[in-house]
N, C-alpha and C positions, 0 to 999 in steps of 0.2 A: 389497403384494397377493400372495398365494402363488397360483401357478398350478396346474393340476389336477394335473401330476406331484410338484408338492411337498406336495400334499395325501396322496398314496398311503402314504407312511411314518407320518403322523399316523394315518390310518384302521388302518394294521396295528399299531400300539402299541394303540389303542383295541380292536381285535379280541383282541390277547393280554391286556388287561386284562379284557373280558368272559368268556374262557376262564377266566381266574383266578378271577372272581366265581363262576362257575358249579361252581367245584371248591373254593371256600372251605369250610376246615374248620367255621369258625364265623362268626356272625353280625358280631363285631367285626371279623374280618379282611376280611370281604365289603364292610362299611362303610369300611374304609380303601381297598379297591381302589375303591369307588365313588367316593370324595372323589378320587381320583387319576385316576378316569377323568372327572369331570368337570372337573379342571383342565385335563388335556389338551385335552379337546373344546372347552374356553373360547379355545383359541389358535387356533382355527380363525376364519376370517373371518366377521364379522357376516352379511353377506350369504348365505354357506355355511349358517350356522346356521339362519337364519329359514327358508330352503328346504328345510331337512332337519327341523326342530322336530318335525313329526309322527310321522317314523321316524330319529330320532337314531343308532340303532344303527350298528355299522360295516358291517354288511351294506345298511342305507339308506342310509348316506353315498356307499357303492359304487354303488348303484342310481342314486341322484341324478346321480352323474357320468357313467353310461353314457346315462341319459336326457338330461341337459345336451348330452353329445356328440353324440348321436343328432338333436337339433334343431338344433345347429349345423351339422352335416354328416351327412344321413341318408345318403348314398352312402357315404362313408367309415366311418361308424361305426353300421351297421346294428343293430336291436335288434328281439326279437321282440314281437308283439302282447301277448304274456302279460307280458313284461317292464314293457312300457309299463302295462298295466293294475295290476299289481302295485304301480308306483309311485303311481299316482294312487289306488288304493285306501286311500292313507294319507292323501290330499289332498282331493280333491273328487270328486264323483261323476261318473264319468268318460261323456261323451257318445261312443257307440260311434261314431256316424255322423260325426263329427267327425275320428276318426282313421283310419277306414276307408280312407282314400285313402294310407297309409302303407304298407299292407301288402296284397300279393297273396294272395287266398286262393285256393287251388288246388281246392277243394271247389266254388267257384262254375261254374256251367254258364255259360260264355259262349259263346254261338252267335254 
């Protein structure tokens, strides 16, 4: 089982392949790069793939790691409410009331 630190180099490779796909000079080359991206992504742990199936881009994989770290230890790994909302927009409809206690809103008037 890979730990989160071991996943980072794999995600970096996927980011590089995504960048190359964006600049591919032909559909054939883009297809080859996509096939490589799929093969590399299939080396990720199955539970990680299941958790990121809605947003399997390299950015989505990184977001998942940040959110996972946050829920494991919110003091050591804080995230913004926007990051959490971005993560959940690809999964389930977010119930903001359930996540409000994680974030202090400085705009609230607390008397």
